[in-house]
FIKOLZA-1660 file (N, C-alpha, C; in steps of 0.1 Angstrom, whole numbers, plus 5000, padded with zeros to 4 digits):
% residues 159
   i   px   py   pz ch aa at
   1 7680 1232 3195  A  M  N
   1 7694 1237 3193  A  M CA
   1 7697 1243 3179  A  M  C
   2 7687 1248 3172  A  G  N
   2 7686 1256 3160  A  G CA
   2 7687 1266 3161  A  G  C
   3 7684 1273 3167  A  S  N
   3 7685 1291 3166  A  S CA
   3 7697 1295 3171  A  S  C
   4 7700 1285 3185  A  G  N
   4 7710 1292 3193  A  G CA
   4 7704 1298 3208  A  G  C
   5 7690 1300 3208  A  Q  N
   5 7687 1305 3217  A  Q CA
   5 7681 1295 3228  A  Q  C
   6 7686 1293 3239  A  R  N
   6 7685 1285 3251  A  R CA
   6 7677 1288 3258  A  R  C
   7 7665 1280 3262  A  S  N
   7 7657 1284 3273  A  S CA
   7 7662 1281 3288  A  S  C
   8 7660 1288 3297  A  S  N
   8 7662 1288 3312  A  S CA
   8 7656 1273 3317  A  S  C
   9 7650 1273 3315  A  D  N
   9 7649 1254 3319  A  D CA
   9 7660 1244 3312  A  D  C
  10 7662 1246 3297  A  E  N
  10 7675 1238 3294  A  E CA
  10 7687 1244 3301  A  E  C
  11 7692 1258 3303  A  T  N
  11 7700 1260 3311  A  T CA
  11 7698 1255 3325  A  T  C
  12 7690 1254 3329  A  G  N
  12 7691 1246 3346  A  G CA
  12 7691 1231 3342  A  G  C
  13 7689 1226 3335  A  V  N
  13 7689 1212 3332  A  V CA
  13 7703 1208 3330  A  V  C
  14 7709 1215 3324  A  E  N
  14 7722 1213 3320  A  E CA
  14 7734 1215 3333  A  E  C
  15 7731 1224 3343  A  S  N
  15 7739 1229 3351  A  S CA
  15 7732 1216 3363  A  S  C
  16 7720 1212 3362  A  L  N
  16 7719 1200 3370  A  L CA
  16 7728 1186 3365  A  L  C
  17 7726 1180 3355  A  V  N
  17 7731 1173 3353  A  V CA
  17 7748 1172 3349  A  V  C
  18 7751 1179 3343  A  S  N
  18 7767 1181 3339  A  S CA
  18 7781 1171 3350  A  S  C
  19 7773 1175 3364  A  G  N
  19 7781 1171 3374  A  G CA
  19 7780 1156 3376  A  G  C
  20 7767 1149 3381  A  P  N
  20 7763 1138 3376  A  P CA
  20 7767 1124 3365  A  P  C
  21 7769 1135 3352  A  L  N
  21 7775 1129 3342  A  L CA
  21 7789 1126 3339  A  L  C
  22 7798 1141 3346  A  A  N
  22 7813 1140 3349  A  A CA
  22 7818 1128 3356  A  A  C
  23 7808 1126 3365  A  E  N
  23 7813 1115 3377  A  E CA
  23 7814 1102 3368  A  E  C
  24 7807 1101 3355  A  L  N
  24 7806 1089 3346  A  L CA
  24 7814 1092 3337  A  L  C
  25 7827 1101 3332  A  G  N
  25 7835 1106 3325  A  G CA
  25 7827 1109 3310  A  G  C
  26 7811 1111 3311  A  L  N
  26 7803 1122 3304  A  L CA
  26 7803 1135 3302  A  L  C
  27 7801 1141 3289  A  D  N
  27 7801 1152 3287  A  D CA
  27 7789 1157 3283  A  D  C
  28 7782 1163 3287  A  V  N
  28 7768 1174 3281  A  V CA
  28 7773 1179 3271  A  V  C
  29 7768 1177 3259  A  E  N
  29 7769 1181 3247  A  E CA
  29 7759 1191 3241  A  E  C
  30 7750 1191 3247  A  A  N
  30 7734 1197 3246  A  A CA
  30 7722 1191 3250  A  A  C
  31 7714 1203 3255  A  V  N
  31 7702 1198 3261  A  V CA
  31 7689 1205 3255  A  V  C
  32 7677 1196 3253  A  E  N
  32 7672 1204 3244  A  E CA
  32 7659 1197 3249  A  E  C
  33 7648 1207 3252  A  I  N
  33 7634 1206 3256  A  I CA
  33 7624 1210 3246  A  I  C
  34 7615 1199 3240  A  T  N
  34 7606 1198 3229  A  T CA
  34 7591 1197 3233  A  T  C
  35 7582 1205 3229  A  P  N
  35 7570 1196 3231  A  P CA
  35 7564 1188 3226  A  P  C
  36 7558 1175 3230  A  A  N
  36 7552 1167 3219  A  A CA
  36 7541 1165 3225  A  A  C
  37 7528 1168 3222  A  G  N
  37 7516 1168 3225  A  G CA
  37 7513 1177 3238  A  G  C
  38 7509 1166 3250  A  K  N
  38 7506 1168 3261  A  K CA
  38 7518 1168 3270  A  K  C
  39 7529 1162 3266  A  R  N
  39 7542 1161 3273  A  R CA
  39 7552 1166 3266  A  R  C
  40 7563 1168 3273  A  R  N
  40 7575 1172 3268  A  R CA
  40 7589 1160 3262  A  R  C
  41 7597 1165 3258  A  V  N
  41 7609 1157 3254  A  V CA
  41 7621 1160 3257  A  V  C
  42 7628 1160 3267  A  L  N
  42 7641 1162 3271  A  L CA
  42 7650 1152 3271  A  L  C
  43 7656 1161 3254  A  R  N
  43 7666 1154 3251  A  R CA
  43 7682 1159 3256  A  R  C
  44 7691 1149 3259  A  I  N
  44 7701 1152 3266  A  I CA
  44 7713 1143 3257  A  I  C
  45 7720 1151 3249  A  A  N
  45 7733 1146 3241  A  A CA
  45 7744 1146 3251  A  A  C
  46 7749 1134 3251  A  V  N
  46 7762 1129 3259  A  V CA
  46 7772 1126 3245  A  V  C
  47 7788 1128 3253  A  D  N
  47 7796 1122 3247  A  D CA
  47 7809 1118 3255  A  D  C
  48 7819 1111 3250  A  K  N
  48 7827 1107 3260  A  K CA
  48 7842 1104 3250  A  K  C
  49 7852 1105 3255  A  D  N
  49 7867 1103 3248  A  D CA
  49 7863 1087 3246  A  D  C
  50 7868 1081 3235  A  G  N
  50 7863 1066 3229  A  G CA
  50 7851 1065 3221  A  G  C
  51 7843 1073 3226  A  G  N
  51 7828 1071 3217  A  G CA
  51 7820 1066 3226  A  G  C
  52 7807 1065 3226  A  L  N
  52 7797 1061 3237  A  L CA
  52 7792 1045 3232  A  L  C
  53 7793 1041 3240  A  S  N
  53 7786 1025 3239  A  S CA
  53 7770 1028 3245  A  S  C
  54 7762 1018 3241  A  L  N
  54 7748 1015 3248  A  L CA
  54 7749 1015 3261  A  L  C
  55 7759 1006 3264  A  D  N
  55 7758 1006 3283  A  D CA
  55 7760 1020 3291  A  D  C
  56 7769 1031 3280  A  D  N
  56 7770 1043 3287  A  D CA
  56 7756 1051 3284  A  D  C
  57 7751 1052 3276  A  V  N
  57 7738 1056 3275  A  V CA
  57 7727 1048 3284  A  V  C
  58 7728 1038 3287  A  A  N
  58 7717 1031 3299  A  A CA
  58 7721 1037 3312  A  A  C
  59 7737 1038 3316  A  T  N
  59 7736 1041 3329  A  T CA
  59 7735 1058 3332  A  T  C
  60 7739 1063 3318  A  A  N
  60 7735 1079 3318  A  A CA
  60 7722 1082 3322  A  A  C
  61 7712 1074 3314  A  T  N
  61 7700 1078 3317  A  T CA
  61 7695 1070 3331  A  T  C
  62 7697 1060 3335  A  R  N
  62 7695 1058 3350  A  R CA
  62 7701 1065 3360  A  R  C
  63 7712 1075 3359  A  A  N
  63 7717 1084 3367  A  A CA
  63 7706 1096 3367  A  A  C
  64 7705 1101 3353  A  L  N
  64 7699 1113 3347  A  L CA
  64 7687 1110 3354  A  L  C
  65 7676 1103 3354  A  N  N
  65 7664 1098 3360  A  N CA
  65 7666 1102 3374  A  N  C
  66 7672 1097 3383  A  G  N
  66 7674 1100 3396  A  G CA
  66 7679 1111 3400  A  G  C
  67 7685 1119 3390  A  V  N
  67 7688 1134 3396  A  V CA
  67 7675 1141 3392  A  V  C
  68 7671 1138 3382  A  L  N
  68 7662 1148 3376  A  L CA
  68 7646 1147 3387  A  L  C
  69 7645 1130 3393  A  D  N
  69 7631 1129 3397  A  D CA
  69 7633 1138 3410  A  D  C
  70 7646 1140 3416  A  E  N
  70 7649 1147 3429  A  E CA
  70 7647 1162 3426  A  E  C
  71 7647 1166 3417  A  S  N
  71 7650 1179 3413  A  S CA
  71 7635 1183 3406  A  S  C
  72 7635 1195 3410  A  D  N
  72 7616 1201 3402  A  D CA
  72 7624 1209 3391  A  D  C
  73 7638 1207 3389  A  V  N
  73 7639 1217 3376  A  V CA
  73 7629 1215 3361  A  V  C
  74 7623 1202 3361  A  M  N
  74 7613 1199 3347  A  M CA
  74 7598 1200 3353  A  M  C
  75 7593 1207 3363  A  G  N
  75 7582 1213 3370  A  G CA
  75 7573 1200 3368  A  G  C
  76 7563 1207 3368  A  E  N
  76 7552 1197 3370  A  E CA
  76 7547 1185 3357  A  E  C
  77 7551 1194 3345  A  L  N
  77 7541 1183 3332  A  L CA
  77 7549 1176 3330  A  L  C
  78 7546 1165 3329  A  P  N
  78 7552 1150 3324  A  P CA
  78 7561 1154 3311  A  P  C
  79 7573 1144 3312  A  Y  N
  79 7585 1145 3303  A  Y CA
  79 7585 1131 3301  A  Y  C
  80 7593 1130 3288  A  T  N
  80 7604 1120 3283  A  T CA
  80 7613 1123 3283  A  T  C
  81 7623 1111 3289  A  L  N
  81 7638 1118 3290  A  L CA
  81 7648 1106 3279  A  L  C
  82 7653 1113 3266  A  E  N
  82 7659 1107 3256  A  E CA
  82 7673 1112 3260  A  E  C
  83 7681 1101 3266  A  V  N
  83 7697 1104 3265  A  V CA
  83 7702 1096 3251  A  V  C
  84 7709 1107 3240  A  T  N
  84 7718 1103 3229  A  T CA
  84 7728 1109 3229  A  T  C
  85 7733 1104 3219  A  S  N
  85 7753 1107 3216  A  S CA
  85 7748 1115 3208  A  S  C
  86 7763 1122 3205  A  R  N
  86 7763 1139 3201  A  R CA
  86 7758 1139 3188  A  R  C
  87 7763 1127 3181  A  G  N
  87 7758 1128 3165  A  G CA
  87 7768 1135 3154  A  G  C
  88 7772 1128 3145  A  V  N
  88 7782 1132 3136  A  V CA
  88 7779 1144 3130  A  V  C
  89 7765 1149 3129  A  D  N
  89 7759 1161 3121  A  D CA
  89 7761 1170 3127  A  D  C
  90 7764 1170 3139  A  R  N
  90 7770 1186 3150  A  R CA
  90 7781 1188 3148  A  R  C
  91 7782 1206 3146  A  P  N
  91 7796 1212 3145  A  P CA
  91 7804 1206 3155  A  P  C
  92 7823 1207 3150  A  L  N
  92 7830 1208 3159  A  L CA
  92 7831 1221 3164  A  L  C
  93 7825 1225 3177  A  T  N
  93 7829 1235 3184  A  T CA
  93 7839 1237 3196  A  T  C
  94 7843 1228 3200  A  L  N
  94 7853 1228 3215  A  L CA
  94 7865 1219 3209  A  L  C
  95 7873 1221 3218  A  P  N
  95 7887 1214 3215  A  P CA
  95 7885 1202 3215  A  P  C
  96 7876 1198 3227  A  R  N
  96 7875 1181 3231  A  R CA
  96 7864 1176 3217  A  R  C
  97 7862 1182 3210  A  H  N
  97 7852 1179 3196  A  H CA
  97 7862 1174 3186  A  H  C
  98 7872 1178 3184  A  W  N
  98 7883 1180 3176  A  W CA
  98 7892 1166 3184  A  W  C
  99 7894 1166 3194  A  R  N
  99 7903 1156 3202  A  R CA
  99 7898 1145 3199  A  R  C
 100 7882 1143 3199  A  R  N
 100 7879 1126 3198  A  R CA
 100 7877 1124 3185  A  R  C
 101 7877 1136 3170  A  N  N
 101 7876 1128 3162  A  N CA
 101 7890 1132 3152  A  N  C
 102 7898 1126 3162  A  V  N
 102 7912 1125 3154  A  V CA
 102 7914 1115 3146  A  V  C
 103 7919 1115 3131  A  D  N
 103 7919 1103 3125  A  D CA
 103 7905 1108 3115  A  D  C
 104 7898 1113 3117  A  R  N
 104 7886 1116 3109  A  R CA
 104 7887 1124 3097  A  R  C
 105 7879 1124 3086  A  L  N
 105 7879 1133 3078  A  L CA
 105 7871 1148 3084  A  L  C
 106 7875 1158 3080  A  V  N
 106 7863 1171 3085  A  V CA
 106 7865 1179 3076  A  V  C
 107 7856 1185 3074  A  K  N
 107 7853 1196 3061  A  K CA
 107 7851 1206 3069  A  K  C
 108 7861 1218 3069  A  V  N
 108 7863 1233 3076  A  V CA
 108 7859 1241 3066  A  V  C
 109 7846 1251 3072  A  T  N
 109 7841 1265 3066  A  T CA
 109 7851 1274 3073  A  T  C
 110 7863 1281 3069  A  P  N
 110 7868 1287 3073  A  P CA
 110 7860 1303 3074  A  P  C
 111 7863 1313 3087  A  V  N
 111 7859 1323 3087  A  V CA
 111 7859 1333 3071  A  V  C
 112 7872 1329 3069  A  E  N
 112 7876 1339 3054  A  E CA
 112 7883 1329 3048  A  E  C
 113 7876 1327 3033  A  G  N
 113 7884 1317 3025  A  G CA
 113 7877 1308 3020  A  G  C
 114 7882 1296 3009  A  E  N
 114 7873 1289 3007  A  E CA
 114 7872 1273 3019  A  E  C
 115 7861 1265 3017  A  P  N
 115 7862 1255 3026  A  P CA
 115 7872 1243 3021  A  P  C
 116 7878 1238 3032  A  F  N
 116 7884 1223 3023  A  F CA
 116 7885 1214 3035  A  F  C
 117 7887 1202 3032  A  T  N
 117 7887 1192 3038  A  T CA
 117 7899 1186 3043  A  T  C
 118 7902 1178 3054  A  G  N
 118 7910 1173 3058  A  G CA
 118 7910 1168 3067  A  G  C
 119 7922 1152 3073  A  R  N
 119 7920 1145 3080  A  R CA
 119 7925 1149 3094  A  R  C
 120 7920 1152 3106  A  V  N
 120 7923 1156 3119  A  V CA
 120 7934 1147 3126  A  V  C
 121 7946 1153 3124  A  V  N
 121 7958 1143 3129  A  V CA
 121 7965 1145 3145  A  V  C
 122 7961 1162 3148  A  A  N
 122 7963 1164 3161  A  A CA
 122 7953 1176 3166  A  A  C
 123 7958 1178 3178  A  Y  N
 123 7948 1192 3182  A  Y CA
 123 7956 1195 3194  A  Y  C
 124 7946 1208 3199  A  G  N
 124 7955 1217 3209  A  G CA
 124 7946 1225 3219  A  G  C
 125 7946 1234 3226  A  D  N
 125 7935 1238 3235  A  D CA
 125 7932 1254 3222  A  D  C
 126 7940 1257 3214  A  E  N
 126 7939 1267 3205  A  E CA
 126 7936 1263 3189  A  E  C
 127 7942 1254 3185  A  S  N
 127 7940 1246 3171  A  S CA
 127 7941 1234 3169  A  S  C
 128 7938 1231 3159  A  A  N
 128 7940 1216 3153  A  A CA
 128 7948 1216 3144  A  A  C
 129 7953 1203 3141  A  T  N
 129 7965 1203 3128  A  T CA
 129 7958 1191 3123  A  T  C
 130 7953 1198 3106  A  L  N
 130 7949 1185 3094  A  L CA
 130 7960 1183 3087  A  L  C
 131 7956 1171 3079  A  V  N
 131 7965 1171 3066  A  V CA
 131 7954 1169 3055  A  V  C
 132 7958 1184 3046  A  V  N
 132 7950 1188 3038  A  V CA
 132 7958 1184 3025  A  V  C
 133 7953 1177 3012  A  D  N
 133 7957 1173 3001  A  D CA
 133 7976 1168 3004  A  D  C
 134 7976 1161 3016  A  G  N
 134 7992 1153 3020  A  G CA
 134 7996 1169 3026  A  G  C
 135 7995 1178 3029  A  D  N
 135 8003 1188 3034  A  D CA
 135 7994 1190 3049  A  D  C
 136 8004 1190 3061  A  E  N
 136 7996 1194 3076  A  E CA
 136 7998 1204 3075  A  E  C
 137 7985 1212 3079  A  Q  N
 137 7978 1222 3082  A  Q CA
 137 7970 1230 3095  A  Q  C
 138 7978 1236 3100  A  V  N
 138 7975 1244 3119  A  V CA
 138 7963 1252 3113  A  V  C
 139 7950 1243 3120  A  V  N
 139 7937 1257 3119  A  V CA
 139 7933 1259 3132  A  V  C
 140 7939 1271 3131  A  P  N
 140 7930 1279 3145  A  P CA
 140 7917 1280 3145  A  P  C
 141 7912 1274 3159  A  Y  N
 141 7896 1274 3159  A  Y CA
 141 7888 1287 3156  A  Y  C
 142 7896 1300 3166  A  A  N
 142 7894 1312 3162  A  A CA
 142 7891 1312 3146  A  A  C
 143 7897 1308 3139  A  S  N
 143 7892 1311 3121  A  S CA
 143 7884 1299 3116  A  S  C
 144 7877 1291 3119  A  V  N
 144 7868 1281 3120  A  V CA
 144 7855 1290 3119  A  V  C
 145 7845 1290 3105  A  A  N
 145 7831 1293 3107  A  A CA
 145 7821 1280 3116  A  A  C
 146 7822 1268 3107  A  K  N
 146 7820 1256 3110  A  K CA
 146 7829 1244 3102  A  K  C
 147 7828 1238 3112  A  A  N
 147 7836 1224 3109  A  A CA
 147 7826 1208 3110  A  A  C
 148 7825 1202 3102  A  L  N
 148 7819 1189 3105  A  L CA
 148 7823 1175 3100  A  L  C
 149 7825 1167 3107  A  V  N
 149 7831 1154 3105  A  V CA
 149 7823 1145 3090  A  V  C
 150 7832 1142 3080  A  Q  N
 150 7822 1137 3069  A  Q CA
 150 7827 1122 3071  A  Q  C
 151 7815 1115 3070  A  I  N
 151 7810 1103 3067  A  I CA
 151 7818 1094 3053  A  I  C
 152 7829 1084 3059  A  E  N
 152 7832 1077 3053  A  E CA
 152 7830 1066 3054  A  E  C
 153 7827 1059 3040  A  F  N
 153 7826 1047 3037  A  F CA
 153 7835 1034 3032  A  F  C
 154 7839 1024 3036  A  N  N
 154 7846 1015 3028  A  N CA
 154 7859 1021 3028  A  N  C
 155 7864 1026 3043  A  R  N
 155 7880 1034 3046  A  R CA
 155 7886 1017 3055  A  R  C
 156 7896 1018 3050  A  K  N
 156 7905 1009 3053  A  K CA
 156 7911 1012 3068  A  K  C
 157 7909 1004 3079  A  E  N
 157 7913 1006 3093  A  E CA
 157 7929 1008 3090  A  E  C
 158 7937 1013 3094  A  H  N
 158 7950 1010 3097  A  H CA
 158 7956 1010 3108  A  H  C
 159 7959 0996 3114  A  S  N
 159 7961 0995 3127  A  S CA
 159 7979 0994 3129  A  S  C
% end
């Protein structure tokens, strides 16, 4: 997932698994096939509204094992399936990523201008609203070169 170049195998796996995962309420965020000795590792990152639980990962793994076993998309070579969560180090690239990170601190690197950090307070199909230094700022997705969730420690949950 580094260079942005995807193999046809990864594309094939994604189209095969996205339907069964959608039935479980899960989105496919990434598919990565990496060689590991004589085997390969098939890593499928998933996410859902409200975040992923270990049960979700287990359910997804069972469903995917069934789907992949019935298909020849992975060919004859042995592989290991790993189902993972999207991970906080992944850039926000789709409206659903912004939606799932409402109330989180995000560092935005705009296409033009200086990077800034703000808290996501709202999202839409075309833009998100962040509170930056106390002021609300509408950030069109098209103007964002990169956006990353910032890890916060000792933050008080306000309920």
